[in-house]
N, C-alpha and C positions, 0 to 999 in steps of 0.2 A: 516664464512658463511655470505654472503652479504644479504642486505635487499631484493633485488630482488630474491635471492635464496630462502629466507623464503617464499615470496609470491608464487613462483613457486611450492615449496614443499606443501604449503597449498592447492593450486589448484590441484596438483596431488593427494593429499590425498582424495579430494572430488570425484575424477573421477576414480582412479585406481581400479584394482581388489582387492578383500579382502586380498589376500596374500601380494600384493604390499603395501597396506595401513599399514598392520601390520608391515612390514619391515621399512617403513618410520617412523612410530610411535616409534619403538624401537630405531632407529638411532638418532632421535632428541628428546631426553627425556628432563625432567625438564622444559617443556614449552618453549623451545628455539624458536620454531615457533611463539608462541604468543608474546614473548618478542620482536622479530624482527618486527612483524607486528605492535606492539605498537610504536616502534621506527619510523617505516615508517609513521604512522599517525601523530606523533609529527612533522615530517618534512614536511608534506603536509597540507591537509585540516583539520581544527579543527572545531568540532561541539560545539557551545556554547548552553547550554540548561538549563532551569530552570522552576519552577512552576509559575513564574511571569515574564512578559517580562521586567519589570524595572530592573531586575538583568542581562539583556543581553546588549551587546554593542549597542550604539545609534549613528547611522551614517546618514548623509544627503544623500538622493538619488537624482538622476537627475529627473527633472520635467517629468512627464509621458505623452507620446504621446497617444492620444485617438483613433488614427486610427486603426481599427481592421484588423487583417491579417487572423485569423482563429478562429472558434468557433464550437466545436462539443461535443456531449454527447451520451452516450450509456449505456447499450445495447438497441437495438430497438430505440424507439424515445427518450430515455433518459429522460431529464427534460423538453422536449419541451411542453408536454401537461399536466403538473401538474397544477391543479386549486387550487390556494391558497385562504384561507379564511381571510378576513380583520380582524385586531385586533384593539382595541381601543388605546393601547399604547405598547411601546416596553419594555417588562419585562426583568429583569436581572436574567439569570440563570447561566451564566459563569462569567460575570463581578462581581467583589466584591468591587471595589473602588468607594466609594460614590461620590467623586469629579468627577470621570470619567463619572459616570452614569448621574450626573446633567448636563453634557455638551452635552448630546445626545437628548435633547428635540426635535430637528429638525428631529430626526429619528422616531418620533411617526407616521408619515405618511408613513413609509416604506411599510407597508403591502398594503396600498391602491395604492401605486405606483409600485408595483412589476411587473405589466404588462408593464408599460411605460418604466421601467428600460432597458428592452431588446428591446421593440418594437420601441422606439425612435431611436434605432440604426439600425432598419430595420431587426431585427432578429425575424423570425417567427418559424423557426426550427433550432435546433443545428446540422447542417449537412454540415458545411463549413470546409473541411479538408485541411491539409497541411502536407507534409512529416516531417516538423520540429515541428509539433503540432498535436499529434495523440493519440488515445486511442482504446483499444479493450477489450471486455468482452465476456466470454463464460462460458459454464458449463462443468465441468469434470465428472459429474455424468453419470450413465448408462442410455441408452434408454430402455424403456419398449416396446419391439417389439410386445406385444400382443395388445396394444392400441395406438401405435405410439405417446407416450408421453415420456418426459424426467423426470427422478426422480429429485425431488428438484425444479422443475419449479414453479413459474417464477424465473428467475435469480434475486437475491436480491442485487447484486452489482450494483452501479451506479457511473459513472464518468462524469466529464465535464471539458473542458478546453477553456479558452478565451485568445487568444494571440494577443497582439498589437505590434506596430513597435519596442518597446524597453522594453517590459515586458510581463509577462504571469501569469495567475492564474490557478492553477491546483487543482481540488477537487475530492476526491474519498470517497465513503461511502459503507459500507458493512452491509446490514441489518442483524440483529441478528436472527438466526434460519431461517426457511423457510416460504413461504407463501406470499400472496398479501400484507398483512399489513407490513411485513418486507421490501418488495420492496418499498412500499409507504413511509415508514420512511426514507429510503435511498434517494429516489427521492426528498422528501420534504426538507431534510437536504441539499442536494447539490444545489437544486434550490434556497432555501432561502439564503444560504451562498454566492453563486455566485451573486445573485441579490444585496445583501447588499454591497459586495466588489465592484461590478461594479458601483453602484450608489454613494457610499461615498468615495471611494479611488481616483477615476479618476476625481473627481470634485475639487480636492484640489491641491495647489502648495506648494513648499518648505517643502516637507515631510521628515520625518526621519523614520528609521526602527521601532522606537517605535510607530509612528503614524500608520504604517502598521499593527502592532500587535494589536493596539486598534481597528481598523476597523475589523480585523479578529476575535477578541474576541466578538465584538458585532454581527458579522455575525453568530457566533455559538449560541448566544442568540436567534437570529431570527430563526435559524434552529430548536432549541428546541421548540420555540413557534409554528411554523408551524406543527411540528410533533404532538404536543398535540392537536392542533385545528382539525387536520384531523383524530384524534384517531388512529394514526398509531402505530406500534410496536416500537422497539428500533434499533439503528444503530450506527456503528462507524462513525467517520468523520475525514478526514485528508485533510488539506488545505496547499498549498504552493504558495507564491507570490514571483516571481523572478523579480528583478529590478536592474538597474545599479547605482553604486555609483557616487556621485556628485564630490567628491574630485579629482581634476585634477591629483594629484600624484598617484591616484589609478585607472587610467583610464582603466585598463585591468580587474578590479574586478567588480563582480556583487554580489548581496546578495540573498540568498534563505531564506526567513522567513517562518517558518513552525509552524502550530498549529495542534495538533492531540489529539484525544481521542479514545481509543480502540486499536485494534491490527493491523490496517492498517498501512503500513510503507512507508517511503519516502527515496530516495537515490539520490546521485550524482555520475555520472560515468565520469571519465577522463581516456582516453585510456592509458595514460602514468603512471598515479598514482594509478589507481584502482577505487574501489567503496567505497563510504563513506555513512553511514546512517545519514539521517537528523532527524529521530525520535529516536535518540539514548537514550534519557532520559526517554522514556516511559516505560521501563522495566529494571530489573536488569539482566544483561547478565551473571552473575555468578550463577543464579538460573535456574532450569528447569522451562520452561513455560508450563502451562497447555493449550494445544491448543484448549480446549473446553471453556476456559474462555477468553473473549475478553479484560478484564482488565478495561474497562470503556465504557460508551455508553450514547448517547443522547436518549431521550424518557422518558416515565414514569417508570423509574427504581425504584425510591422511591416516590410513589405517583405521583406528577407531576414534580419531580426533576430528573435530570440526574445523572449518576454516573461519577464524575469527578476525580476519584482517580488517574488516570494516565494521566490526562490532562497535556500536555507538550508544552512549547514554545521552539523553537530552531532557531538558526541563523548560517549560514555558508557562508563564502566568497568563491565564485567560479569564474570560468573564462569562457570567450566566447568559444563556441563549446563544453562545457560540456553538458551532458544530465541529466536532472532532471526527475525522474519518481516516481510515486506513485503506489503502488500495494496492492491488498487485500491478506489475508493470504492464499488464494487458490494457490497463486504463491509462496510467501515467505516460507510457511511451507514445500512445496515440494522441496525447496533447502536445507533443513536441512539434514545433512548426516544420521541421524537416520531414517527419513521418506523415504529417497531414498535408505536406507539399505546398505550404505557404511561404517557404523560404528554402535556401540551400546553405550548405556549410560554408563558413568563412574560409577564404583562400582555396576553395574547391575550384577545380578547373571548370570553365564554363561549358555546360553540356552541349553536345552537337545536336542539331535539329533532328537528325535521323535516329537519334538514340532515345530522346524523350519528347513528350508532347510539346507542341509549340508554346502553349501557355506557361510552360515551366522554364523556358530559356531565360527570361528576364526576371526571374525571382531574385529578391535581395539576398545578400549574404548576411548570415548571423553567426556571431561567436557562440560558444557553448553557454556562456552566461546570459547572453541576449535571448537565446532559445528558452532558457530556464525562466527568465523574467516574463517573457511573452506567454509561456505555458501557464504560469500562475494567473496572469491577467485574463487569459482566454478562459481558464476554468471558472473564474469569478463571473465573467460575462455569460457563460453557459448556464450557470446556476441562477442568475438573476434575469435571464433573457425574457421570460414571460411573467415576471413578478412586478407588481406596483411597488413604489418606494416604501409603503407601510405594510406590505404583505410579508408575512413570516415564511420561513422555509424550514420544513421538518427534516429530521434525519432520514426518514423513509423517502421523501422527495429528493433529497440529495443523492441517495443511492440510485433511484430510478432515473433521474435526469442524466447522470454521468454514464450509466450503463446504456441508456437509449442513445446518447451521443456517439459512443464508440461503435455501437451496432450499426448506426446509420453511416458513420464515417467509413466503415469497412465493408459496407453492403455491396458495392460494385465489384470489389476484389473477390468477395465470397461468391457472388453470383457467377463471375467468370469461371472460377475454379469448379463450381458445381456443374455447370454446363460442360466444362472440359472433361471432367471425370466421366460424365455420361457418354460423351462423344468418344473418349478413349476406350471405353468398354466395348465399343462396336468395331474397333480396329483389330483385325486378326493378325496382320503382319507385325512381328516383334520389332523389327527395325523402324518401321513407320510409326509404330506406337511410341517407341522411345523418343523419336524425333518430335512427335506431336506433344508429348509431355514436357520435353525440354523447352519447346517454343511457348507452351502454356505458362511455364514458370517464369520465363522472361517477360511475357506480357503482364503477368500479375505484379512483377516488380515495378512496373511503370505506374501502377495504380496506387492511390494514397492509402494509408492505414497499415497497421500491423496486425495480422491474425494471431490470436493468443487466447489463453484463458483469462477472463476478466472478473475480478471480484472486488467488492467494496463493503465496508462495515462502518456505520456511523452512529454517533451519539450526540443528542442535543443537551448541552450542559444545563442542568436545572435541578431544583429540589422537587421531589414528588410529594 
C-alpha cells in the first residue's frame, strides 16, 4: 500500500457511506492508514512546536517590505471601529522572560499609538480585499423567524489579515460563549495583536524567527490588556506570521510562525502533499477533545489572568503557492467524522436502533487520532473536489469552499430548529411548550453537524 493510497483511503473513509467506511476500516486494520499518514508527514512538512519559542529553530528572514497589498477584517466592520483605552505601561501576561520584558520599555507607548499604527498607513477601515488574502465569517445557527433574528448573535468570531509584498499576518479570535462582551473580547484581542505586530515587527531589520515570536508574544500581552481594560469576556486567539527565509540556499522556503491559545486552529495546504496543522501542539491528538472546552483563553479567566495552559508556539517551513489558513472550531469541528456522522467513537457502546437513525448503527469506530487524520484528508478532498489537477486554488476560494461545506452540512439541523421555533411560538400552554422544545432539542442531536459561529482567514504564499 503506497503512501498516496493511504491518503486516498483516509479521504474515502471521511466521505463514503456507512457501509463503505466499515469495509475500509476492516480491510486496513492495525492502524495501517495512520502509519502511512505518519510516514507521509515525515517526508514532507514538519511542524516544530513547543511551549517556549527558544526551543524552536531560529532562522534569519529576508528584510520585510512595508508596502501593503491587502488588509481586511470581519465579520461586519471587524476591528475597524474598536476604541482602545490607553494604558500606562505594557504589562506582561504571556511573556515570562525577565530579560525579554526589560527590553520592551519602548513599547510602553503602544496603547497611545494604537490609532497611529494603522492610520499612518492610510487605513481607516479594514476593507481592502485581494483573492490571495481573504477572510469570511458567518453564523451556522438557526434564524428565529418570529422576530427576524439569528440565534447566537452577534457573531463572536473575528478575523483580520494584513498582507504586504513579501509577508502576511493572519489573526483569528473566537469569543468564548455568546453575547456582545464575547465579541468585544475577540475584537479587542485581534485589534491589539495586529496593531502591535504592525508597529514593532515592520520597523526592524535583520530579523530572525525568534524575533518574530518575541513580537507575537508581546502582542498577546497587549491583547490581554485591552480585553481587561474594556471589561470584555474571554476569547481564543491564533496568530500566524508568514515570511521568506533569507538563506540563499533556501530561496524557495518560507516560514509560518504561529502562536495560539484556545481551540482555534491553523493549517497549511499544498495541493500535492496535503494539509498540515500548524497548531499541532495545542492538544493531545490521542485523547478525545471536549468541544465545549476551549483549552485556553485570554481575558479574566483567573482574576485578571488568562488561561495559558495550551499556549503553543510552532514553526513550519512552507513553499510559495501554499495556502495558510486559520479557522474557528465552527469549521474544524464540523470536519470531524463523529460530528459529520460518518463514524462513531472508539469503544463507544453500540447505539440502539430506537435512539439513532438506522444508517448510523453500523458506523465504524474511530480513535481520536484516526478522526483527526480523516478530517485532514476530508478537508483536502473538499478543497480539490471540483478542481482539475493543474487548476490553482486561491485563498478566497479556500475560504468560500469550506464555509459553503459547513453551511450545507448543518442545513438540515438548522432547518429543523427554525421550523421548531416557529411552531413553538404558536403553543400557548407553558408545559406543552417546554415539552415540545425538549423534544426538538433531542431530534436536533440526531442530525449531523454542529451549529456555531464559523470563520476562516487565508493567505496564498507569494511575492507580489
